[in-house]
MOPAC internal coordinates of N, CA, C and O (Angstrom, degrees):
PM7 1SCF
backbone

  N    0.0000 0     0.00 0     0.00 0    0    0    0
  C    1.4502 1     0.00 0     0.00 0    1    0    0
  C    1.5374 1   109.58 1     0.00 0    2    1    0
  O    1.2310 1   120.55 1   -51.50 1    3    2    1
  N    1.3571 1   116.55 1   128.50 1    3    2    1
  C    1.4786 1   118.02 1   178.74 1    5    3    2
  C    1.5025 1   113.97 1   -63.15 1    6    5    3
  O    1.2310 1   120.00 1   -36.93 1    7    6    5
  N    1.3364 1   117.61 1   143.07 1    7    6    5
  C    1.4313 1   121.78 1   177.97 1    9    7    6
  C    1.5462 1   109.39 1   -82.13 1   10    9    7
  O    1.2310 1   121.12 1   -10.60 1   11   10    9
  N    1.3083 1   115.46 1   169.40 1   11   10    9
  C    1.4582 1   120.00 1   176.06 1   13   11   10
  C    1.5318 1   109.62 1   -59.99 1   14   13   11
  O    1.2310 1   120.35 1   139.59 1   15   14   13
  N    1.3488 1   116.94 1   -40.41 1   15   14   13
  C    1.4762 1   119.66 1  -179.09 1   17   15   14
  C    1.5347 1   110.27 1   -62.21 1   18   17   15
  O    1.2310 1   119.52 1   139.78 1   19   18   17
  N    1.3341 1   118.52 1   -40.22 1   19   18   17
  C    1.4629 1   122.88 1   176.29 1   21   19   18
  C    1.5531 1   111.91 1   -57.15 1   22   21   19
  O    1.2310 1   121.76 1   134.73 1   23   22   21
  N    1.3137 1   114.24 1   -45.27 1   23   22   21
  C    1.4597 1   121.99 1  -178.85 1   25   23   22
  C    1.5118 1   110.50 1   -65.99 1   26   25   23
  O    1.2310 1   120.10 1   136.14 1   27   26   25
  N    1.3289 1   117.42 1   -43.86 1   27   26   25
  C    1.4523 1   121.58 1   179.70 1   29   27   26
  C    1.5448 1   111.71 1   -65.98 1   30   29   27
  O    1.2310 1   120.59 1   144.65 1   31   30   29
  N    1.3374 1   116.48 1   -35.35 1   31   30   29
  C    1.4530 1   120.35 1   177.07 1   33   31   30
  C    1.5145 1   111.15 1   -64.07 1   34   33   31
  O    1.2310 1   120.14 1   142.22 1   35   34   33
  N    1.3113 1   117.34 1   -37.78 1   35   34   33
  C    1.4816 1   122.26 1   177.53 1   37   35   34
  C    1.5166 1   110.04 1   -61.28 1   38   37   35
  O    1.2310 1   119.58 1   143.46 1   39   38   37
  N    1.3117 1   118.41 1   -36.54 1   39   38   37
  C    1.4578 1   123.59 1  -176.97 1   41   39   38
  C    1.5341 1   111.45 1   -73.02 1   42   41   39
  O    1.2310 1   120.78 1   152.69 1   43   42   41
  N    1.3222 1   116.11 1   -27.31 1   43   42   41
  C    1.4844 1   121.10 1  -174.16 1   45   43   42
  C    1.5080 1   112.83 1  -108.79 1   46   45   43
  O    1.2310 1   119.77 1  -149.20 1   47   46   45
  N    1.3478 1   118.05 1    30.80 1   47   46   45
  C    1.4453 1   119.35 1  -175.99 1   49   47   46
  C    1.5057 1   114.29 1   -82.79 1   50   49   47
  O    1.2310 1   119.60 1   161.89 1   51   50   49
  N    1.3300 1   118.37 1   -18.11 1   51   50   49
  C    1.4641 1   120.32 1  -176.38 1   53   51   50
  C    1.5389 1   109.16 1    83.49 1   54   53   51
  O    1.2310 1   120.95 1    14.21 1   55   54   53
  N    1.3326 1   115.79 1  -165.79 1   55   54   53
  C    1.4831 1   119.34 1  -177.77 1   57   55   54
  C    1.5121 1   111.82 1   -62.47 1   58   57   55
  O    1.2310 1   121.01 1   -36.25 1   59   58   57
  N    1.3243 1   115.67 1   143.75 1   59   58   57
  C    1.4364 1   121.76 1   179.85 1   61   59   58
  C    1.5508 1   110.34 1  -108.16 1   62   61   59
  O    1.2310 1   121.00 1   -30.25 1   63   62   61
  N    1.3027 1   115.69 1   149.75 1   63   62   61
  C    1.4737 1   120.66 1   175.56 1   65   63   62
  C    1.4984 1   108.82 1   -68.96 1   66   65   63
  O    1.2310 1   119.97 1   -60.06 1   67   66   65
  N    1.3609 1   117.66 1   119.94 1   67   66   65
  C    1.4600 1   119.26 1  -172.98 1   69   67   66
  C    1.5287 1   116.46 1   -85.38 1   70   69   67
  O    1.2310 1   119.48 1   175.11 1   71   70   69
  N    1.3437 1   118.60 1    -4.89 1   71   70   69
  C    1.4493 1   119.76 1  -176.77 1   73   71   70
  C    1.5414 1   110.10 1  -155.09 1   74   73   71
  O    1.2310 1   121.14 1    -7.36 1   75   74   73
  N    1.3039 1   115.42 1   172.64 1   75   74   73
  C    1.4483 1   121.43 1   170.41 1   77   75   74
  C    1.5145 1   116.02 1    79.55 1   78   77   75
  O    1.2310 1   121.57 1    16.95 1   79   78   77
  N    1.2943 1   114.60 1  -163.05 1   79   78   77
  C    1.4695 1   124.00 1  -175.00 1   81   79   78
  C    1.5397 1   110.51 1   -57.79 1   82   81   79
  O    1.2310 1   120.09 1   143.49 1   83   82   81
  N    1.3163 1   117.44 1   -36.51 1   83   82   81
  C    1.4393 1   121.63 1  -176.12 1   85   83   82
  C    1.5516 1   113.61 1  -105.58 1   86   85   83
  O    1.2310 1   121.02 1  -152.40 1   87   86   85
  N    1.3373 1   115.65 1    27.60 1   87   86   85
  C    1.4732 1   120.09 1  -179.51 1   89   87   86
  C    1.5305 1   109.90 1   -53.83 1   90   89   87
  O    1.2310 1   120.47 1   -48.97 1   91   90   89
  N    1.3319 1   116.71 1   131.03 1   91   90   89
  C    1.4433 1   121.49 1   179.37 1   93   91   90
  C    1.5325 1   115.45 1    87.81 1   94   93   91
  O    1.2310 1   120.70 1   173.48 1   95   94   93
  N    1.3014 1   116.26 1    -6.52 1   95   94   93
  C    1.4688 1   123.21 1  -179.62 1   97   95   94
  C    1.5218 1   110.19 1   -83.78 1   98   97   95
  O    1.2310 1   118.88 1   -47.59 1   99   98   97
  N    1.3144 1   119.74 1   132.41 1   99   98   97
  C    1.4647 1   120.45 1   174.34 1  101   99   98
  C    1.5168 1   109.95 1   -58.01 1  102  101   99
  O    1.2310 1   119.71 1   -41.24 1  103  102  101
  N    1.3287 1   118.15 1   138.76 1  103  102  101
  C    1.4621 1   122.15 1   178.43 1  105  103  102
  C    1.5585 1   110.19 1   -55.45 1  106  105  103
  O    1.2310 1   120.23 1   146.48 1  107  106  105
  N    1.3334 1   117.16 1   -33.52 1  107  106  105
  C    1.4598 1   121.57 1  -179.62 1  109  107  106
  C    1.5201 1   111.07 1   -63.97 1  110  109  107
  O    1.2310 1   119.65 1   159.78 1  111  110  109
  N    1.3384 1   118.27 1   -20.22 1  111  110  109
  C    1.4727 1   121.46 1  -177.04 1  113  111  110
  C    1.5353 1   112.28 1  -100.96 1  114  113  111
  O    1.2310 1   119.14 1   179.15 1  115  114  113
  N    1.3069 1   119.24 1    -0.85 1  115  114  113
  C    1.4459 1   121.18 1  -178.73 1  117  115  114
  C    1.5407 1   109.81 1   -72.99 1  118  117  115
  O    1.2310 1   119.79 1   -33.07 1  119  118  117
  N    1.3159 1   118.01 1   146.93 1  119  118  117
  C    1.4768 1   121.88 1   174.38 1  121  119  118
  C    1.5544 1   109.36 1   -60.46 1  122  121  119
  O    1.2310 1   121.19 1   -30.27 1  123  122  121
  N    1.2843 1   115.32 1   149.73 1  123  122  121
  C    1.4630 1   121.86 1  -178.39 1  125  123  122
  C    1.5516 1   109.87 1   -59.11 1  126  125  123
  O    1.2310 1   119.38 1   138.38 1  127  126  125
  N    1.3032 1   118.78 1   -41.62 1  127  126  125
  C    1.4358 1   123.77 1  -176.80 1  129  127  126
  C    1.5408 1   110.79 1   -64.11 1  130  129  127
  O    1.2310 1   120.55 1   140.85 1  131  130  129
  N    1.3349 1   116.55 1   -39.15 1  131  130  129
  C    1.4720 1   121.32 1   179.75 1  133  131  130
  C    1.5045 1   109.90 1   -70.51 1  134  133  131
  O    1.2310 1   120.01 1   138.28 1  135  134  133
  N    1.3327 1   117.58 1   -41.72 1  135  134  133
  C    1.4481 1   121.49 1   179.73 1  137  135  134
  C    1.5326 1   109.15 1   -62.64 1  138  137  135
  O    1.2310 1   119.89 1   137.04 1  139  138  137
  N    1.3288 1   117.82 1   -42.96 1  139  138  137
  C    1.4482 1   122.20 1   179.24 1  141  139  138
  C    1.5504 1   111.04 1   -63.66 1  142  141  139
  O    1.2310 1   120.82 1   139.29 1  143  142  141
  N    1.3347 1   116.05 1   -40.71 1  143  142  141
  C    1.4644 1   120.14 1   176.43 1  145  143  142
  C    1.5353 1   110.27 1   -61.71 1  146  145  143
  O    1.2310 1   120.02 1   134.92 1  147  146  145
  N    1.3100 1   117.57 1   -45.08 1  147  146  145
  C    1.4498 1   120.30 1   176.97 1  149  147  146
  C    1.5072 1   113.36 1   -58.04 1  150  149  147
  O    1.2310 1   120.79 1   135.67 1  151  150  149
  N    1.3233 1   116.09 1   -44.33 1  151  150  149
  C    1.4484 1   120.89 1  -177.69 1  153  151  150
  C    1.5100 1   113.57 1   -66.04 1  154  153  151
  O    1.2310 1   121.06 1   159.03 1  155  154  153
  N    1.3442 1   115.58 1   -20.97 1  155  154  153
  C    1.4727 1   119.40 1   179.01 1  157  155  154
  C    1.5202 1   115.89 1   -93.72 1  158  157  155
  O    1.2310 1   121.39 1   178.20 1  159  158  157
  N    1.3585 1   114.94 1    -1.80 1  159  158  157
  C    1.4707 1   118.74 1   178.45 1  161  159  158
  C    1.5158 1   110.63 1   -68.25 1  162  161  159
  O    1.2310 1   120.70 1   -50.22 1  163  162  161
  N    1.3376 1   116.28 1   129.78 1  163  162  161
  C    1.4494 1   120.35 1   179.64 1  165  163  162
  C    1.5287 1   113.55 1   -67.45 1  166  165  163
  O    1.2310 1   120.14 1   151.47 1  167  166  165
  N    1.3061 1   117.33 1   -28.53 1  167  166  165
  C    1.4491 1   119.80 1  -174.74 1  169  167  166
  C    1.5353 1   115.47 1  -105.05 1  170  169  167
  O    1.2310 1   120.31 1  -167.67 1  171  170  169
  N    1.3310 1   117.01 1    12.33 1  171  170  169
  C    1.4351 1   120.79 1   176.93 1  173  171  170
  C    1.5383 1   108.57 1   -70.72 1  174  173  171
  O    1.2310 1   120.37 1   -53.02 1  175  174  173
  N    1.3043 1   116.89 1   126.98 1  175  174  173
  C    1.4939 1   120.85 1  -174.87 1  177  175  174
  C    1.5133 1   112.44 1  -108.16 1  178  177  175
  O    1.2310 1   121.66 1   -12.81 1  179  178  177
  N    1.2840 1   114.43 1   167.19 1  179  178  177
  C    1.4584 1   122.69 1   175.16 1  181  179  178
  C    1.5242 1   107.19 1   -71.92 1  182  181  179
  O    1.2310 1   119.54 1   -31.67 1  183  182  181
  N    1.3095 1   118.48 1   148.33 1  183  182  181
  C    1.4556 1   128.68 1     5.52 1  185  183  182
  C    1.5242 1   112.83 1   -87.49 1  186  185  183
  O    1.2310 1   119.87 1   171.72 1  187  186  185
  N    1.3815 1   117.86 1    -8.28 1  187  186  185
  C    1.4928 1   117.33 1  -177.44 1  189  187  186
  C    1.5224 1   112.65 1   -60.94 1  190  189  187
  O    1.2310 1   119.88 1   140.47 1  191  190  189
  N    1.3030 1   117.84 1   -39.53 1  191  190  189
  C    1.4674 1   119.50 1   179.14 1  193  191  190
  C    1.5375 1   111.35 1   -57.27 1  194  193  191
  O    1.2310 1   120.54 1   133.72 1  195  194  193
  N    1.3092 1   116.57 1   -46.28 1  195  194  193
  C    1.4593 1   121.09 1   179.31 1  197  195  194
  C    1.5360 1   112.07 1   -60.92 1  198  197  195
  O    1.2310 1   120.52 1   138.31 1  199  198  197
  N    1.3537 1   116.62 1   -41.69 1  199  198  197
  C    1.4440 1   120.78 1   178.92 1  201  199  198
  C    1.5411 1   110.98 1   -65.10 1  202  201  199
  O    1.2310 1   120.52 1   137.66 1  203  202  201
  N    1.3117 1   116.61 1   -42.34 1  203  202  201
  C    1.4589 1   121.18 1   178.40 1  205  203  202
  C    1.5228 1   110.69 1   -63.35 1  206  205  203
  O    1.2310 1   119.58 1   135.04 1  207  206  205
  N    1.3125 1   118.41 1   -44.96 1  207  206  205
  C    1.4606 1   120.74 1   179.53 1  209  207  206
  C    1.5177 1   112.68 1   -63.95 1  210  209  207
  O    1.2310 1   121.16 1   139.81 1  211  210  209
  N    1.3493 1   115.38 1   -40.19 1  211  210  209
  C    1.4757 1   119.82 1   176.76 1  213  211  210
  C    1.5395 1   111.26 1   -62.92 1  214  213  211
  O    1.2310 1   120.83 1   137.75 1  215  214  213
  N    1.3062 1   116.01 1   -42.25 1  215  214  213
  C    1.4718 1   119.74 1   179.02 1  217  215  214
  C    1.5376 1   111.30 1   -65.25 1  218  217  215
  O    1.2310 1   120.06 1   139.61 1  219  218  217
  N    1.3421 1   117.49 1   -40.39 1  219  218  217
  C    1.4528 1   121.16 1   175.55 1  221  219  218
  C    1.5102 1   110.74 1   -59.52 1  222  221  219
  O    1.2310 1   120.94 1   134.45 1  223  222  221
  N    1.3326 1   115.81 1   -45.55 1  223  222  221
  C    1.4538 1   121.13 1   179.38 1  225  223  222
  C    1.5091 1   111.77 1   -62.09 1  226  225  223
  O    1.2310 1   120.45 1   139.09 1  227  226  225
  N    1.3348 1   116.74 1   -40.91 1  227  226  225
  C    1.4560 1   121.74 1   179.47 1  229  227  226
  C    1.4934 1   110.38 1   -61.29 1  230  229  227
  O    1.2310 1   120.27 1   135.01 1  231  230  229
  N    1.3084 1   117.09 1   -44.99 1  231  230  229
  C    1.4549 1   120.18 1  -178.52 1  233  231  230
  C    1.4988 1   110.99 1   -66.05 1  234  233  231
  O    1.2310 1   120.50 1   137.02 1  235  234  233
  N    1.3306 1   116.66 1   -42.98 1  235  234  233
  C    1.4868 1   119.74 1   178.76 1  237  235  234
  C    1.5137 1   111.80 1   -61.09 1  238  237  235
  O    1.2310 1   120.34 1   140.54 1  239  238  237
  N    1.3535 1   116.96 1   -39.46 1  239  238  237
  C    1.4792 1   119.99 1  -178.86 1  241  239  238
  C    1.4896 1   112.51 1   -70.56 1  242  241  239
  O    1.2310 1   119.54 1   160.71 1  243  242  241
  N    1.3241 1   118.48 1   -19.29 1  243  242  241
  C    1.4721 1   121.32 1  -179.40 1  245  243  242
  C    1.5092 1   113.11 1   -88.36 1  246  245  243
  O    1.2310 1   121.15 1   165.79 1  247  246  245
  N    1.3606 1   115.40 1   -14.21 1  247  246  245
  C    1.5081 1   117.90 1  -179.35 1  249  247  246
  C    1.5129 1   110.08 1   -77.20 1  250  249  247
  O    1.2310 1   121.06 1   -32.71 1  251  250  249
  N    1.3283 1   115.58 1   147.29 1  251  250  249
  C    1.4445 1   119.71 1   174.23 1  253  251  250
  C    1.5585 1   109.36 1   -64.45 1  254  253  251
  O    1.2310 1   119.99 1   -32.02 1  255  254  253
  N    1.2903 1   117.63 1   147.98 1  255  254  253
  C    1.4502 1   121.94 1  -176.35 1  257  255  254
  C    1.5176 1   112.29 1   -57.36 1  258  257  255
  O    1.2310 1   120.40 1   140.09 1  259  258  257
  N    1.3127 1   116.85 1   -39.91 1  259  258  257
  C    1.4878 1   120.91 1  -176.12 1  261  259  258
  C    1.5604 1   110.54 1   -68.99 1  262  261  259
  O    1.2310 1   119.65 1   155.64 1  263  262  261
  N    1.2915 1   118.28 1   -24.36 1  263  262  261
  C    1.4620 1   122.13 1  -176.76 1  265  263  262
  C    1.5554 1   110.49 1   -65.89 1  266  265  263
  O    1.2310 1   120.22 1   148.05 1  267  266  265
  N    1.3048 1   117.18 1   -31.95 1  267  266  265
  C    1.4376 1   121.43 1  -178.33 1  269  267  266
  C    1.5077 1   113.85 1   -87.52 1  270  269  267
  O    1.2310 1   119.50 1   177.04 1  271  270  269
  N    1.3422 1   118.56 1    -2.96 1  271  270  269
  C    1.4483 1   122.60 1  -176.10 1  273  271  270
  C    1.5119 1   110.49 1   -91.46 1  274  273  271
  O    1.2310 1   120.80 1   -37.55 1  275  274  273
  N    1.3205 1   116.07 1   142.45 1  275  274  273
  C    1.4656 1   122.02 1   179.17 1  277  275  274
  C    1.5394 1   108.95 1   -92.48 1  278  277  275
  O    1.2310 1   121.07 1   -46.49 1  279  278  277
  N    1.3146 1   115.57 1   133.51 1  279  278  277
  C    1.4508 1   120.09 1   177.69 1  281  279  278
  C    1.5305 1   108.34 1   -80.36 1  282  281  279
  O    1.2310 1   120.65 1   -39.28 1  283  282  281
  N    1.3358 1   116.35 1   140.72 1  283  282  281
  C    1.4897 1   118.76 1   177.42 1  285  283  282
  C    1.5060 1   111.33 1  -114.63 1  286  285  283
  O    1.2310 1   120.10 1   180.00 1  287  286  285

């Protein structure tokens, strides 16, 4: 039997993936590679495109600055 916390988590998941391999999965739980692939699709429409771009931005803003730098 699901706990109250489980039920509350379902309510606060944010946008869900509406199709494909990860259908029903919160965008926040998608693998980085899949999210990037979605963001590059030419025919991805709003509102999903906006949600994907916001999630990508959220993830980038949470990374330490050095993680995004290339070593030479």
